[in-house]
C-alpha positions, 0 to 999 in steps of 0.5 A, a space after each residue: 503491409 499490415 502493422 502486425 506483420 511489420 511488428 512480427 518481422 521487427 521482433 524476429 530480427 531483434 530476437 536474432 540480434 540479441 541471440 548473436 550478441 549474447 553468444 558473442 558476450 558469452 551470456 546465456 541465450 535464455 537471459 537475453 530471451 527473457 529480457 526481450 520477452 519482458 519487452 514484448 510483453 510491455 509492448 503488447 500491454 501498451 499497444 492494447 490500449 490503442 487498438 482492441 482488435 490488435 489485442 486479439 490478433 497482434 504479433 506480441 499477443 500471439 507469442 507463447 511466452 507472453 501469457 506466462 510472463 504476465 502471470 509471473 510478473 503480475 501475480 505479486 501485484 494483485 493487491 496489498 491484501 493478497 501479499 503477506 506482510 512482514 512481521 505478522 502480529 504475535 512474533 516474540 518481539 512485538 505485541 498486538 498493535 492498533 491504529 486509533 482514530 480520534 477527531 479534534 476541533 482544531 490544531 491546538 486541541 489536537 496538539 494538546 491531546 496528542 502530547 498528553 497521550 504520548 506523555 502517559 505512554 498510551 501510544 508510540 506516535 500520534 499523527 495530526 492530519 489537518 484540514 479534514 471536513 466532517 459531515 455527521 448527524 447530531 441531535 437530529 440535524 446534519 452538521 458540517 465541521 472542519 476538524 483535525 484527525 489524530 492517527 494514534 499507533 499503540 498496543 491493542 491492550 491500551 485501547 481502553 485506557 486510551 479511550 478513557 484518557 481521550 474522554 477525560 481530556 476532550 471537549 466533545 461530549 462524545 469524542 470519536 475513538 475507533 481502534 483498527 487492528 494492525 495486521 503486520 508491517 515493518 517488524 522494527 516499527 512494530 517493536 518500536 510501538 511495543 517499546 515506546 508504550 507502557 505495559 
């Protein structure tokens, strides 16, 4: 007997059993049907990785509700950029905010610079990411250095004073200061950035 035929018969018996159980419990049959449909959809997805021919002809693939379920359950997971994030910039309790990258030569320099930025209320938070390796052009040569990365969260309006502060307190001739917009996120966190920085 073909494997697809066995799967079809097993699916029918499971569906009938679920319907009977739902009736005994007084549950709507639609709910049991939806739960089983999700199970069949998952089975179809896992089975597809083992056999491409079964994907086209298998029982689970031929069920009419599988494409519908796939479209319903996959839609929110198409990518972070397709989902609208909570707390878009411009709400009354937040201000346009940015993330700023600054590289430093070592942990001590990073900690000193981060503390001075926070002390001046030029940022709400500075993360220090250790152990990065930078490969770059400098004075006609390709250089490789171990560095640390500061990830700075602040108001967009503070980018210029933050840049001047970094340039005045950094040992590099041309320190990296790159600002990236925060498009949205946790409203309470965005409010905290606003409240933890100077106007």
